[in-house]
VEXTINU-878648 format. One line per field, with one value per residue (C-alpha): x, y, z; residue in three letters. Coordinates in pm, 1 decimal. Layout:
x: (X, ...) .
y: (Y, ...) .
z: (Z, ...) .
residuo: (ALA, ...) .
//
This chain:
x: (0.0, 110.9, 343.6, 190.5, -157.3, -17.8, 135.1, -196.8, -376.8, -114.3, -158.7, -536.1, -496.9, -236.2, -477.7, -743.1, -501.4, -403.1, -768.8, -859.8, -560.6, -638.1, -998.7, -862.5, -638.5, -930.7, -1148.0, -1400.5, -1327.2, -1141.2, -819.5, -618.0, -403.0, -86.8, -184.1, 40.8, 345.2, 256.7, 234.5, 594.1, 759.7, 599.0, 752.1, 1105.1, 1013.8, 838.5, 1133.7, 1379.8, 1163.2, 1134.2, 1508.7, 1583.9, 1331.4, 1476.8, 1832.1, 1728.6, 1538.2, 1836.2, 2064.9, 1832.8, 1764.3, 1406.8, 1251.1, 1360.4, 1066.6, 803.5, 982.9, 1020.8, 658.7, 525.2, 600.6, 503.1, 173.5, 103.3, 151.1, -61.6, -339.7, -331.6, -343.3, -636.8, -831.7, -749.2, -831.7, -1150.2, -1267.6, -1189.3, -1365.0, -1678.9, -1684.4, -1707.7) .
y: (0.0, 358.7, 475.5, 823.2, 681.1, 464.8, 776.4, 959.5, 665.6, 644.2, 1013.9, 974.4, 669.6, 847.6, 1134.4, 882.2, 714.4, 1050.4, 1149.4, 817.4, 827.2, 1185.5, 1086.7, 809.0, 1051.1, 1290.6, 1015.0, 1014.0, 649.8, 395.0, 269.7, -31.7, 38.9, -12.4, 224.5, 514.4, 288.8, 115.2, 439.5, 524.1, 184.5, 89.3, 387.5, 256.4, -88.8, 59.2, 288.4, -0.7, -214.9, 73.4, 132.8, -233.7, -254.6, 57.4, -77.9, -412.5, -238.3, -18.0, -320.7, -495.4, -191.4, -128.4, 190.2, 249.8, 486.7, 226.3, -40.4, 181.5, 287.7, -67.1, -156.3, 190.5, 179.4, -168.7, -47.9, 263.0, 57.3, -193.9, 83.7, 254.6, -71.2, -172.4, 165.3, 206.7, -138.4, -60.0, 279.6, 129.8, -151.4, 81.4) .
z: (0.0, -58.2, 224.7, 218.9, 273.8, 554.0, 709.9, 694.4, 851.7, 1125.7, 1201.3, 1232.9, 1457.2, 1669.1, 1731.6, 1831.2, 2073.5, 2224.9, 2270.7, 2432.1, 2665.8, 2768.1, 2838.9, 3058.2, 3246.6, 3289.2, 3432.3, 3148.5, 3072.1, 3279.1, 3118.4, 3227.9, 3535.5, 3330.1, 3046.8, 3152.5, 3179.6, 2856.3, 2660.2, 2755.3, 2717.8, 2386.4, 2210.1, 2261.8, 2130.2, 1826.0, 1753.9, 1772.2, 1543.6, 1296.2, 1300.6, 1242.7, 958.6, 796.2, 812.9, 667.8, 389.3, 303.0, 292.1, 46.3, -172.2, -59.6, 74.7, 434.9, 487.5, 401.8, 605.4, 913.8, 892.4, 904.2, 1272.5, 1394.7, 1206.4, 1340.6, 1698.1, 1640.0, 1480.9, 1767.9, 2028.9, 1861.4, 1842.9, 2201.3, 2355.0, 2152.5, 2259.0, 2623.7, 2607.1, 2453.1, 2709.6, 3009.9) .
residuo: (MET, ASN, PRO, TRP, PHE, GLN, THR, ALA, MET, MET, MET, VAL, GLU, ALA, GLN, GLN, VAL, ILE, ALA, LEU, ARG, MET, MET, GLY, MET, ALA, GLY, ILE, CYS, ARG, PRO, ALA, PRO, THR, GLU, ASN, THR, ARG, MET, VAL, THR, GLU, LYS, PHE, ALA, ALA, ALA, MET, ALA, ALA, GLN, GLN, ALA, ALA, TRP, LEU, ALA, MET, MET, THR, GLY, ARG, SER, PRO, TYR, ALA, ALA, ALA, LEU, LYS, PRO, VAL, ARG, ALA, LYS, THR, ARG, ALA, ASN, ALA, ALA, ARG, LEU, THR, LYS, ALA, ALA, LEU, LYS, ARG) .
//
């Protein structure tokens, strides 16, 4: 799929994640007790996965941008789905 479209989708999902996490911090919805820790620690893992994917892509002659975007987008998509499901449940 087009990397620019994937970037746009990631940006939309990131805004959704930010809004849901802020609602959790404000007490509007009830997030998991580990949500604040998770939002900090997952960024490092996603950054390392993106860096590794970009390096492997460069070594094989593929686009490092598209490769680095893939693990970050997967994490953003998973967060948006998980937080939306949790917000609708409560």
